[in-house]
N, C-alpha and C positions, 0 to 999 in steps of 0.2 A: 397362271402367272409363273414367271421364272423364279426358281428358288435361288437363294444365295449359295454360292459354291466357295468353300474355304480353300485357301492356297494348298493346304495339305491334301485335302480331298482331290483337288484338281491335279496335283502332282502325282498322286497315286493312280488316278484315272489315266493320265498321260503315259506313265511308265508301264501301265498294264496294256496299253494299246499295241496291237500287232505291228502297226506302222512304225512306232517308235523303236520296237525291237530291231528294226532295220536301220537304226542310226539316222533317223530323219533329223536334219540340221536346224529346222525352223521352230523347234519346240518352245523357244523363248520369245517368239514373235507374237505381238499382241493379237493379231488376227487368228493365229493358230490356237492360242489359249482361249480366246473367245469362242472359237468353234468347238473346242473340247467342252467348254462350259455349257454350250447349247445342247450338245449330245447328252451330257449328264442330266440336264433338265428334262429332256425328252424321256430318258430312261426312268426318271422319277415320277412321271405322270401316272395318275391313277384315275380311272373313270368314276365319275359321280353318278350313282344310280339311285339317288333319292328321288322321291316324287317331287315335282316342281310345284311348290305352293304358289309361286308367282312366275309369270312369264312377261318379259319386256322385249318388245321388238323395236329396234331403233333404226330408222331408215334415213340416210342422207340422200335425198332425191337427186339422181343423176351422178352419184358419186362412184363411178366405175373405177377400175384399177388405175387408169390414167389420171382422172380427177383427184383421186385419193393421193397419188404420188405428188401432185402439185401441192396439195395441202400439207403433206408431210414435209416437203422442202421448205414451204413458206413458214410453217410453225417452227421448224428447226432453225431456220435463218433468223426469224424474229427473236429467238432465244440466244442468238449469238454464235451458232454453229454453222457448219457448211450446208446442213439441211438433209442430205441424202441418208445419213446414218441416224437421223432422228426416229424415235419410236412413238407413234400416236397411242393414246391410252388403250384403244381396242386392239391394236396390233400386238399387244401382250397377251391377248386371250389364247388359251391353249389349243383351241380347235379352229380349223379353217377349211372352207370349201369354196369352190368356184361354181356359181350358178349360171345356167343358161337362161337368158331372159326373154327369148322370142315369144310373141303371142301366136295363137294357132293360125292366124291369117296375116302375120306381120313378122318379117325377118328383123326389122327394127321395131322394138316394142314401144307401147305407150303405157303410161303409169296406171291407167285403169285396169288393163289386163294384167300387168305385173302385180298390182296391189291385190287383185282378186286371187292370183296364183298363191301369194304368200298367206293370204287370210283365209282361203277356203280349200286349198289343196288341189285345185284343178286349174289348168290353163284355159284361157278363153280368148275372145276376140279383142282387138284393140278398141278402146273406147267404151267397153262394157264393164260394169261393176256388179259383183254379187250374183252373176248369172253365168251359165255355161255357154259353150260355143254354138248351141242350137238357136240362140236368139239372132235376130237381124238388127244390127245397130240402128237405133232411132225408131224402130217399129214396136210400139208398146204392146201390140196384140201378141207378140211372140214371147213375152215375158212369162205368163202363167205356165207353171210346170217346169220351168227351166231355172228357177232360183236355186242358189246353193247355200248351204249352211256355213256360217263363218266361225272362226275360232272364238270370236266374241260371244256368239250364241252358245257355243259349246262350254266356254268358261262360265257363262251365266248359269247354264244347266248344272254345273258343278258347284254352284252356290257362291261363285266368285264375282267381285266387282270388275268393271272394265272402264277404260277411258282412253283418250288420246290427246296429244297436243301437237301443234304444227305451226310453222311460220308461214304456211300457205293459207288459203281460205279453208275453213273447216268443211266446206262442201266440195273441195277440190278432190281429185281422183284418189290419191293415196289415203288421206284421212277418211274419205267417204267409204273406202273399202272396209272400214271398221263396222259400219252399221247399215249401209245402203244396198239396195237392189234396184238397178236401173239399166235400161237398154242403151242409155247414152249418158256419158259423164257430163255433158253440157246441160242437163236438166237440173241446174242448181237451184232455181226457184220456179214458181208456177208460170212465170212469163215465158219460160223456155220450153214448156211442155207443148207438144203438137196438139192441134185440135182433135178432140175425140179420144185422147189418151186417158182412159179410165181404169187401166189395169195397174197403174203405179202412181205414187205421189212424187212430187219434186223432192230433191235431195235434202234441202233445208227442213222441210216438213218431216221427212223421215228421221232426221236427227232428233227433233223435239219429240216425236213419237217414241224413239228409242230411249230417250231420257225419261219419259213418262212411264214406260214399261220397266224401267230399272235396268235396262240393258247397258246403257252408257251413263256413267256417273260424273265423268269429267270430259269436257270438250272445250279446248282453247285454241285460238288462232285468229285468223282474219275472216273476212267475208260477211261483215255486218249487213251489207246491202241486200243480201238474199233473205234476210229475216224481217225486213221492215217494209211497210206499204210504199208503193210507188210515189215518189215526190216527197216523202217524209224526210226531214233533215235528221241526220245521224249525229250523235255526240262525238263521233270520230271523224266527222267531215263527210261530205257527199250526201246522197239521198238514197232511199230505199228503191227496190225494183219490183216488189211483189204487186201483182195486179188483182189479187183476191182480197185486198184490204186487211189482211190478217197480220198482226204484229206478233211474230213468233217469239221474240224476246219477252214480251209481256206474258205470253202463254207459258213460257218456261218459268218465269218468276212466280206466276200464279200456282204453278205446280210445286213450288218450294225451292227452286234452284236459285243460287246466288249468281248475279251477273256482274262481270268486270269488263271495263272498256279502256282503262288507262292504268298507269303505274299506281296511283293512289287507291283506286278501287281494287286492283289486284293485290296490293299489300294488305288490304283489309279483308281479303277473302277468307272465309272459314275453311280450315283443312281438317275438320272433324268428321268428314264423311258426307257433309251436305253437298248435293249436286252442284257442280260448278260449270258455268257457261261463260267463257271469255271470248269476246269479239273485239279485237283491238284496232282493226282497220276496216275500211269499207271493202277493200279487196284484200290482197295479200299483206302480211305484215312487212315492216321495213327490212331492208338488208341490215345485217349486223353493223356494217360500217356507218350506217345512217340512223341507227335506232335512237328514237326520242320518245319519251313518255309511254313506253310500253315495255313489258318484261322481256328478258332474253329467253332463248330456248331452254337454257339450263334452269332459269328461275321457274318457268312453267313446268318443266319436268320434275323439279323438286316439289312443287306444290302438288302435282298429280300423284307422285309416289307417296307423299305424306298423307294426302286425303284418302287414297285407295287402300293404304296400309291399315286403315281402321277396320277393314273387313277381316275378321279372324280366319276366314276360309281362303284368303288370298285374292290375287287380282291379275288382270291382264292389262298391259299398257302399250300403246303404240306411240312412239315419239318420232316425228318427222321434221327434218330440216329441209323444207320445201324450196328455199330460195337458192340453194346451191344449183339446182336445176335452172332456175330463171336467169341467174347470172351467166350460166353457160349459154343459154339461148341468146342472151344479149351480146355474147362474145367478150364479156368483161371479166377476165380471169381474176383481177384483183378482188372483186366482190365474191367470186366463187370461193376463193381460198379464205377470205375473212369469215364467210359463213361456214366454211369447212372447219375453221378453228372453233367457231361457236358450237358446232355440233360435237367436236371432240371434247369441249368443255362440258357439254351436257352429258356425254357418256361418262366422263370422269365423275361428275356430280352424282349421277344415278348409281354407279357401282359403289360409291362410297356410302350410300344410304341403305343398301340392301344386304341381306345375308346370302352370299353366293352359294352356300351349301343347300339352300332351298329356293333359290331364284335363278331361273334360266334367263340369260341376257344374250340377245342376238343383235349384232350390228351388221347392217348390209346396205345395199342400194337397190333401186328398182331397175336401173339401166345405166348405161354409159352415154357419153356425148362424143361428138366428132372432134375432140381435142387431140392434138398431136404435138410431139416434142422433136425439136431440131437437134442436130449434133454438128460438130463434135465439141461440146462445151466443157470447159475446165471446171473442176469442183469449186463450189461456192458461187457460181454464176447465179445471180438473182433470178429466182423462178419467174418473176414478173418482168425481168429486164432482158438485156442483150446477152446472147451466147458469147462467152469470152474464151480466148485461146487457152488450151491446155499448157501448163508449165512443165516441160520435160525435166526441170531441175528441182522441182518442189511439189507441193500438194495443191495449193490454191491456184486459181487461174491467174493469167498474166495481167489482166486488166485491159487487154487489147481485144476488140470485137473480132469475131470470125466473120469473114465476108463471103457473100454468095458470088456466083459467077457474074453477077451484075455489079460487083464491087460495092455492094451495100450491106450493112450489118443486118442481122435478123435476131428476133427474140427467141428465147429458149422454147417458148410454147406458142402455138397458133391453132387455128381451126381449119378444118377441111372445107367448111362452108359457114356462111353467116354474114352479119351486117358489116364486118370489117374487110370484105372482099377487096382485093387489089384491082378488081375489074369494076368499071362503072358504066352504066348504060347511057349512051349519047342519044341525041335527038333522032338519029336514024334508026334507033331501036337496037343497035348492035352494042356489044360490050368491048370496051377498050381499056388500056391502062398498063400499069406496071407497079412494082413495089415502091412506095414512097420511102424516103429517108426517115429513120427513126432514131432518136437518141435515148440513152439510158434514162434521162429525166422524164421524157415523154412516156416511155414504156412502163415505168414504175408508178405513174400517176394513177390514182384510184379510179379515174374515169376512162382510162385508156381502153380502147377496143382493139383486141388482138387482130393482126392481119389474118385474112382467110383467103381461100381460093375461090370456091363457087359462090356467087352472089345470092344471098337470101336475106329476107328481112329478119328472120329468126333462125339461128343455128339449130340443127336437128339433133335428136337422139342418135345413138349408134348401137350396134348389135353385140359387141363383145361381152364376155362373161363379167359378172361382178363378184367381188369377194364376199364371203359370209363368215364373219368372226363370231365365235360362240364360247360361252363360259357358263358354268352351273350345271344343274342336273341334266343328264343325258345329252349334253352339248356335243359329246363325241359322235353322236349320230350324224352330225353335219361334217362330212369329210369327203374329200375327193371332188370329182366333177359331178354335179347334180343338176337336175331340172329345178327351176325356181320354186315350183309348187311343193317340193320336198321340205321346204322351210316350215310350211304348215304342219306337215306330218311329224316333224321333229317336235314342234311345240305341243301338238296334240298328245303324242306319246308321253312326253315329259310330264305333262299335267295330269295324265290319267294312269300312269304306271303305278303298280302296287308292289 
């Protein structure tokens, strides 16, 4: 965190600067003094080398540097500013790295491989969870001998509790990396397992096994359908999908877990260390902009921290904002950034609850998306709206849209591919089209799909690095350009250092 710099201390620092000895004229400029303050804050940093009693890994799925930039502008503009100078809660963390996210067989990664990298310390193939690169995706016979040990298992071995919360299905790739070992992320329930697959269980069953073993004490998110028998009506709507006739929710409650499925049951959940299983939707939880009768990510994170804190030996917690990713896939930037704000609020809630002298908190993403930003936009252009002209006589934009060579305005942000493609397929099978006209009102609507180039039903992930923000014990180990699996090694060292 940045410390407060007094005017006297700042003046002393400025006067002591070699540059100022050369009569630099801009020393009273706000940007200059802010830069001096930042340097003083950097000089004041001291490494925390305590053993981490607790480790919290917070992942906004798909929140690469570009997506994070969009959320920063949106949150800042929502609070009445221009946006670009806004600081998200985790952007104040003292340590920062850039992580390379590729899978061993994929330049553009998938969340199973990236989740495994962060949770186990090894990179693996796309679509594989809790196993190394020697497995063949989808081939159950290749799993034995290639399983890897997760940070969850290591923390359990240290006597600590563990859990996770997610706005995606609890059986989805990133949360499943907390507890599962599978040759295919798609094996979420037994109906998805291939015939003759007897070397692994489905992911939902593995979660309840992990809760029975005491490996996972808190599991909350969506995905109810993977825990109930086929055709059984669910209290959250929809029906179950299991073909083995087993109701895994009943099995969990018989083991002593508390089950929540809506706001009321969540509000009544014990946070005294009783195992918690929250399944609030048949599939993924709602987007933050549409949320109804289910807890927010911040609420789930708070309940998890409170519950896990009953363990005197400490805990590990993974918090995932899964729907940032899904809104990107849909080309719907408005829901990307509203879920991004919900994630920022969860980070703020969590760091207010823990002692950072003994708790390592890492905030990162698993990958980026094919989101791109147009220019040349004047400051204050709505991140969801049209790119407005730069005002050469002032600071804020002129209010006049910048036009492309086709004499049409364009939005600040768009996608390289996705459902908003300006090309459409005609009956002859070929793609034709051009950019449609778009107004500020249309572009800023919550349901607006950003314009894209390459037509695809779902926008793709992208390969650029993601930021890793860290605070707490040994967080300074996360620095510079790193491979994504180094996140695990920093957590492991922080928790086991003496």
